[in-house]
Every structure is written in C-alpha cells, then in structure tokens.
C-alpha positions in Angstrom: 102.7 135.0 -60.5 105.2 132.2 -60.1 108.0 134.8 -60.2 106.4 136.6 -57.3 106.1 133.5 -55.3 109.7 132.6 -56.0 110.7 136.0 -54.5 109.0 135.1 -51.1 111.7 134.0 -48.6 111.7 130.4 -47.5 111.5 131.6 -43.9 108.1 133.1 -44.7 106.8 129.8 -45.8 108.0 128.3 -42.6 106.0 130.9 -40.7 102.9 130.2 -42.8 103.2 126.5 -42.4 103.7 126.9 -38.6 100.6 129.2 -38.4 98.6 126.7 -40.4 99.5 123.9 -38.1 98.8 126.1 -35.0 95.4 127.0 -36.3 94.8 123.3 -37.2 95.8 122.3 -33.7 93.5 125.0 -32.2 90.6 123.8 -34.4 91.2 120.2 -33.4 91.4 121.1 -29.7 88.2 123.1 -29.9 86.5 120.3 -31.8 87.6 117.8 -29.1 86.4 120.2 -26.4 83.1 120.7 -28.0 82.7 116.9 -28.2 83.6 116.5 -24.6 81.2 119.3 -23.7 78.4 117.7 -25.7 79.0 114.4 -24.0 79.1 116.1 -20.6 75.9 117.9 -21.3 74.2 114.6 -22.4 75.6 112.9 -19.3 74.3 115.7 -17.0 70.9 115.7 -18.7 70.6 111.9 -18.3 71.9 112.1 -14.7 69.3 114.9 -13.9 66.6 112.9 -15.6 67.5 109.8 -13.7 67.6 111.8 -10.4 64.2 113.3 -11.1 62.9 109.8 -11.9 64.4 108.4 -8.7 63.0 111.3 -6.6 59.5 110.7 -8.1 59.8 106.9 -7.4 60.9 107.5 -3.8 58.0 109.8 -3.1 55.5 107.4 -4.7 57.0 104.3 -3.1 57.2 105.9 0.4 53.5 106.8 0.2 52.6 103.4 -1.1 54.6 101.8 1.7 52.5 103.8 4.2 49.3 102.6 2.6 50.5 99.0 2.6 51.5 99.3 6.3 48.0 100.5 7.0 46.5 97.8 4.9 48.1 95.1 7.1 47.6 96.9 10.4 43.8 97.3 9.9 43.4 93.6 10.0 43.5 94.1 13.8 40.4 96.3 13.5 38.2 93.4 12.5 38.4 92.0 16.0 37.3 95.3 17.5 33.5 95.1 17.4 33.2 98.7 18.8 34.3 99.9 15.4 31.6 100.1 12.7 32.0 97.8 9.7 32.5 100.8 7.3 35.3 102.1 9.5 37.3 98.9 9.8 39.4 99.3 6.7 38.8 103.0 6.2 42.4 104.1 7.1 43.6 101.8 4.3 41.0 102.8 1.6 41.8 106.5 2.2 45.4 105.9 1.4 45.2 103.1 -1.1 44.8 105.3 -4.1 48.5 106.1 -4.1 49.2 102.4 -4.8 47.8 102.9 -8.4 50.7 105.4 -9.0 53.2 102.5 -8.6 51.7 100.9 -11.8 52.7 104.1 -13.7 56.3 104.4 -12.7 57.2 101.0 -11.2 59.2 98.2 -12.8 57.7 94.8 -13.7 59.1 93.0 -10.6 57.8 95.8 -8.3 54.3 95.8 -9.9 54.2 92.0 -9.7 55.2 91.9 -6.0 52.7 94.7 -5.2 49.8 92.9 -7.0 50.6 89.8 -5.0 50.4 91.7 -1.8 47.3 93.8 -2.6 45.4 90.8 -3.9 46.2 88.9 -0.8 45.0 91.7 1.4 41.7 91.9 -0.6 41.2 88.1 -0.1 41.9 88.5 3.6 39.4 91.3 4.0 36.7 89.2 2.4 37.4 86.3 4.7 37.6 88.4 7.9 34.4 90.4 7.0 32.5 87.2 6.6 33.8 85.9 10.0 33.2 89.2 11.6 29.5 89.2 10.5 29.0 85.8 12.2 30.4 87.1 15.5 28.6 90.4 15.2 25.3 88.6 15.6 26.3 87.4 19.0 27.3 90.9 20.0 24.0 92.3 18.8 22.1 89.7 20.8 24.2 90.4 23.9 23.8 94.2 23.5 20.0 93.9 23.1 19.8 91.8 26.2 21.8 94.3 28.1 19.5 97.1 27.1 16.5 95.0 28.2 18.2 94.4 31.5 18.6 98.2 32.0 15.0 98.8 31.0 13.5 96.2 33.3 15.8 97.2 36.1 14.4 100.7 36.0 10.9 99.3 35.8 11.6 97.1 38.8 13.0 100.0 40.8 9.9 102.1 39.8 7.6 99.3 40.9 9.4 99.0 44.2 9.0 102.7 44.8 5.3 102.5 44.1 5.0 99.6 46.6 6.7 101.8 49.2 4.4 104.6 48.5 1.4 102.2 48.6 2.4 101.1 52.1 3.1 104.6 53.3 -0.1 105.9 51.9 -2.1 103.4 54.0 -4.0 102.0 51.1 -5.6 98.6 51.7 -6.7 97.7 48.2 -5.5 94.1 47.8 -5.9 94.2 44.0 -3.5 97.0 43.5 -1.0 95.4 45.9 -1.4 92.1 44.0 -0.7 93.8 40.7 2.4 95.6 42.1 3.7 92.4 43.6 3.2 90.5 40.3 4.9 93.2 38.3 7.8 93.4 40.7 8.2 89.6 40.7 8.2 89.5 36.9 10.6 92.3 36.5 13.0 90.9 39.2 12.9 87.5 37.7 13.5 88.9 34.2 16.5 90.9 35.4 17.9 88.0 37.3 17.6 85.5 34.5 18.7 88.0 31.9 21.8 88.9 33.9 22.7 85.2 34.0 22.0 84.8 30.3 24.0 87.9 29.5 27.0 86.4 31.5 26.8 83.3 29.3 26.5 85.3 26.1 29.4 87.6 27.2 31.6 84.6 27.9 30.8 83.0 24.5 31.3 86.2 22.7 34.7 86.8 24.4 35.7 83.2 23.4 34.9 83.9 19.8 36.4 87.3 19.8 39.6 86.0 21.3 39.9 83.3 18.6 39.0 85.8 15.9 41.6 88.2 17.1 44.3 85.5 16.9 43.0 84.7 13.4 43.3 88.4 12.4 46.9 88.5 13.6 47.7 85.2 11.7 46.3 86.7 8.5 48.3 89.9 9.1 51.4 87.7 9.4 50.5 85.9 6.2 50.3 89.2 4.3 53.6 90.4 5.9 55.4 87.5 4.3 54.8 89.1 0.9 56.5 92.4 1.9 60.2 91.3 1.5 59.9 90.5 -2.2 58.2 93.9 -2.8 60.8 95.7 -0.7 63.7 94.0 -2.5 62.2 94.9 -5.9 61.8 98.6 -4.9 65.3 98.9 -3.4 66.7 97.3 -6.6 64.9 100.0 -8.7 66.3 102.7 -6.4 69.8 101.3 -6.4 69.7 100.7 -2.7 71.6 97.6 -1.8 70.1 95.2 0.8 71.3 91.9 2.3 68.3 89.8 1.2 69.2 86.8 3.3 69.8 88.9 6.5 66.6 90.9 5.9 64.5 87.7 5.4 65.9 86.2 8.6 65.1 89.3 10.5 61.5 89.3 9.2 61.1 85.6 10.1 62.5 86.2 13.5 60.0 89.0 14.1 57.1 86.9 13.0 58.1 84.0 15.2 58.4 86.3 18.3 55.0 87.8 17.5 53.4 84.3 17.3 54.8 83.4 20.7 53.5 86.7 22.2 50.0 86.2 20.7 49.9 82.6 22.0 50.9 83.8 25.4 48.4 86.5 25.4 45.6 84.2 24.4 46.5 81.7 27.0 46.6 84.3 29.8 43.2 85.7 28.7 41.7 82.2 28.6 42.9 81.5 32.2 42.3 85.0 33.7 38.8 85.3 32.3 37.8 81.7 32.7 37.2 81.0 29.1 38.3 77.4 29.1 34.9 75.9 28.6 31.7 77.3 27.1 28.5 77.3 29.1 25.1 76.3 27.9 22.3 78.9 27.8 19.6 78.5 30.5 
C-alpha cells in the first residue's frame, strides 16, 4: 500500500491539497453566509414584530386620543341645560372603552399618565354633575313658570273673547259679567306677575349658568394640563421625538389665551345682558 502511495507523483498531492483547501474555503464561506443569513432572518423577524407592535400601538393610541379629547370637550356640555343629563358625557362614554386597550399594550409611564388623566376626568364629572343638579332646579322652576304663563295667557284670551261675545249678545246678567271680569282680572294679574317673576328667575339662572360655564372651562383646562405627560410617554414608546420644553410652552400659551378669551366673553355677557346685580323675587 505504501509502495503504491510512493508511486503517486508529488504534483498530484499538490492538486489534492489545493482541492481540500478550496473545499474548506467554500465550506467556511457557506457557513459564514448561513450565519449571516440566520442573523438577517432574526433581525427581519424582530423588525417586523416591532413594526406590527408599533402599528398596533399607533391604532390604539390614536383611538384613545380621540376618546380623551372627547372626555375633555364634553365638560362644556355640563353648562348646556338643554341637554339631558344622560347625554352630557355620552360622546365620551361611547368611546372610552378603547382606553382599556392601552392597559394591554402600553408601557408603564403611558399607563400611569393615562390613569392620572382619566381619574381627574372622573373627579371633574362628579363635581360638575353635582353643581349642574343645583342649577337645574332653577331651570325647572323657570320652565314651569313659563308653561303656567302660557296656560293662563290662553285662559285670559279665552275669557276676553267670552266678554266680547257677552257684550255682543246683549246679555244683561250681572252675575255672569262679574264672574267674567273676576276671571279676567285674576288671569291678567297672574300673567303680569309671573312674567315679572320669570324675568327675575331668567336673570338669576343666566348668572349661575354663566359662572358655571366658566367653571366648566376651568376644569377642562385643569384636565388639559395632564395631556403633555401622556403625549410625551406615548411618543417615547413610538420613537417619535418631541421637544418637551417647546411643546409645554405652546400648551401653556394656548391655555393662557383661552383664559383671556373666556374672561372677556363673561365680562361682555355680564354687561350686555345686565347681569351685574341679582334682583330679589317679588
């Protein structure tokens, strides 16, 4: 066997050795390529997973942002007494369920900031509902009086028509005429006194409503202060940079302008509608 090996030319061994190293080089290259491919696949998988997660977060956060915006804006509904109590915060309650999804996918800072805001909104709603109930009594009293005015106005007009028919008919029964006159006088006096009383009630109600409206806006501003921390936490999760200082300054500037606008509006309403001093009821 050794003799046969000795017969093999040295050049052949050179070819064999060269082939071996070539195969080894190909194997090492393929192994390195496989490693890089596996790393690339892992990276792509992680990137796609992160992209899906960010997409899901964006969808949930955008929906939650809409619900929170409604939650703050409905504070203005409290001062609108033409809206039924159940409908005051209905736009918010219909959308608020999406906020629960944030607790599933949100980070700790986001959830913490969100809880601070939603808890503040709940507290504000309780306070405003209690204040609204007090003022609603005045509106109910005013509306009942207005219905009575309408009723007795129609009664008075009907009595006046009967008096005209009595005179045209030539009847001389003094008792009937006396009853008609008494009824007309009572109805006329009631309407006149009630109109005056309704004016006082309307003025008092308008005063309270105006003050309450300003209170609602102030509470909305109080809740708005809690938005920047939540927004910053969300943008940090989504890798969206934001100049925190500049944003906070913009928010504060907006609130300041709104306060000035509300004060001006309240002042103009007070002057234009003569709400400077309450009147006593007759």
